[in-house]
C-alpha positions as CSV (number, residue, x, y, z in Angstrom):
1,X,0.0,0.0,0.0
2,X,2.9,2.4,0.7
3,X,2.5,5.2,3.2
4,X,3.1,8.8,2.2
5,X,4.9,11.1,4.6
6,X,5.3,14.9,4.8
7,X,8.0,16.4,7.1
8,X,8.4,20.1,7.9
9,X,10.8,21.9,10.2
10,X,10.9,25.2,12.0
11,X,13.3,26.8,14.5
12,X,12.0,28.5,17.6
13,X,14.1,30.9,19.6
14,X,13.2,29.1,22.9
15,X,14.4,26.0,24.8
16,X,13.2,22.6,23.9
17,X,11.2,22.5,27.2
18,X,9.4,25.7,26.3
19,X,8.8,24.6,22.7
20,X,7.5,21.2,23.7
21,X,5.3,22.7,26.4
22,X,3.7,25.1,23.9
23,X,3.3,22.8,20.8
24,X,2.1,19.5,22.2
25,X,-1.0,20.8,24.0
26,X,-1.7,23.5,21.4
27,X,-5.3,24.6,20.9
28,X,-6.1,22.7,17.7
29,X,-9.2,25.0,16.9
30,X,-7.0,28.1,16.9
31,X,-4.2,26.4,14.9
32,X,-5.8,24.1,12.3
33,X,-8.0,26.6,10.6
34,X,-8.4,24.7,7.4
35,X,-6.7,24.8,4.0
36,X,-8.2,23.8,0.7
37,X,-9.8,20.4,1.1
38,X,-8.6,20.0,4.7
39,X,-11.3,21.2,7.0
40,X,-10.7,23.3,10.1
41,X,-10.7,21.7,13.6
42,X,-13.8,23.0,15.3
43,X,-13.6,21.2,18.6
44,X,-12.2,18.4,20.8
45,X,-14.3,15.9,22.8
46,X,-13.6,13.0,25.1
47,X,-10.2,14.3,26.3
48,X,-10.0,13.6,30.0
49,X,-7.5,16.1,31.4
50,X,-4.4,17.3,29.6
51,X,-2.9,15.9,26.4
52,X,0.2,14.8,28.3
53,X,0.8,11.1,28.3
54,X,1.0,8.0,26.1
55,X,-2.3,6.2,25.9
56,X,-4.5,9.3,26.2
57,X,-7.0,9.8,23.4
58,X,-9.5,12.3,22.2
59,X,-12.0,13.0,19.4
60,X,-11.1,15.8,16.9
61,X,-14.2,17.4,15.4
62,X,-13.9,18.9,11.9
63,X,-15.9,21.6,10.1
64,X,-18.5,19.8,7.9
65,X,-19.1,17.0,10.5
66,X,-15.9,14.9,10.1
67,X,-14.3,13.3,13.1
68,X,-11.0,11.7,13.9
69,X,-9.8,9.7,16.9
70,X,-6.4,10.7,18.1
71,X,-4.3,8.7,20.5
72,X,-0.9,9.7,22.0
73,X,1.5,6.7,21.5
74,X,4.7,8.3,22.8
75,X,5.2,11.2,25.1
76,X,8.9,12.0,26.0
77,X,9.2,15.6,27.1
78,X,11.0,17.7,25.9
79,X,12.3,15.5,23.0
80,X,9.4,13.7,21.3
81,X,5.7,13.1,21.1
82,X,4.1,10.7,18.6
83,X,0.4,10.1,18.0
84,X,-2.0,8.2,15.8
85,X,-5.0,9.6,14.0
86,X,-7.9,7.4,12.8
87,X,-10.5,9.1,10.6
88,X,-14.0,8.1,11.7
89,X,-16.3,10.4,9.7
90,X,-15.8,12.4,6.6
91,X,-14.0,12.0,3.2
92,X,-10.6,11.3,4.6
93,X,-11.9,8.0,6.0
94,X,-12.3,6.8,2.4
95,X,-8.6,7.4,1.6
96,X,-6.7,6.9,4.9
97,X,-6.6,4.0,7.2
98,X,-4.6,6.0,9.8
99,X,-2.1,8.9,10.1
100,X,1.0,8.6,12.2
101,X,2.2,12.0,13.5
102,X,5.4,12.8,15.3
103,X,7.0,15.9,16.7
104,X,10.8,15.9,17.5
105,X,12.4,18.8,19.4
106,X,16.1,19.2,19.1
107,X,17.8,21.8,21.2
108,X,20.3,23.9,19.2
109,X,22.9,26.4,20.3
110,X,22.0,29.8,21.9
111,X,18.6,28.6,23.3
112,X,17.0,27.7,20.0
113,X,15.1,24.5,19.2
114,X,14.5,22.8,15.9
115,X,10.9,21.4,15.7
116,X,10.4,18.6,13.2
117,X,6.9,17.4,12.4
118,X,6.2,14.3,10.4
119,X,2.7,13.3,9.2
120,X,2.6,9.9,7.7
121,X,-0.6,9.0,5.8
122,X,-1.3,5.2,5.6
123,X,-3.8,4.8,2.7
124,X,-6.7,2.5,2.4
125,X,-6.7,0.0,-0.4
126,X,-7.1,2.1,-3.6
127,X,-6.6,5.4,-1.8
128,X,-3.0,6.0,-2.6
129,X,-3.4,7.7,-6.0
130,X,-5.8,10.4,-4.7
131,X,-3.7,10.7,-1.6
132,X,-0.7,11.5,-3.8
133,X,-2.7,14.4,-5.3
134,X,-3.6,15.8,-1.9
135,X,-0.2,15.5,-0.3
136,X,1.3,18.6,-2.0
137,X,-1.6,20.6,-0.6
138,X,-1.0,19.1,2.8
139,X,2.7,20.0,2.6
140,X,1.7,23.7,2.0
141,X,-0.7,23.6,4.9
142,X,1.9,21.8,7.1
143,X,4.4,24.6,6.4
144,X,1.9,27.2,7.6
145,X,1.2,25.0,10.6
146,X,4.8,24.6,11.6
147,X,5.2,28.4,11.5
148,X,2.2,28.7,13.8
149,X,3.8,26.1,16.2
150,X,7.0,28.1,16.2
151,X,5.1,31.3,16.9
152,X,3.2,29.7,19.7
153,X,6.4,28.5,21.3
154,X,8.0,31.9,21.0
155,X,5.0,33.6,22.6
156,X,5.3,31.2,25.7
157,X,7.1,32.7,28.7
158,X,10.2,30.6,29.4
């Protein structure tokens, strides 16, 4: 089937602790505002407490009625957080079996941190050709999003 990955990077002028603490629990509704065929996040449900440990899960609500189930699979502050997204409702469900997401935070010199975000789409049978058409659009959106993550980290008091 062959997964399709998009990786984007940004550098924040804050420590890895600060960047991790700002990016991982970020408000999805304020950040994922939609882009082309990718709908905005309009809410989160079924998230008990903070988004701060492996095994936690939540439901992401999308404009237009789509939903996705998100589960944190690795949580290693301030270095790495990985999660899995399963589309439940909406058009993405027809194309994608799951999405594997990962953030890696690498502290650089002078108090800066490189943030690397990888989003791996695992297609459903027959979904890969259309997914290959959508991935360039996702890459453009992901570049906007990584800039928002960096900005959020830099607005966070150290």
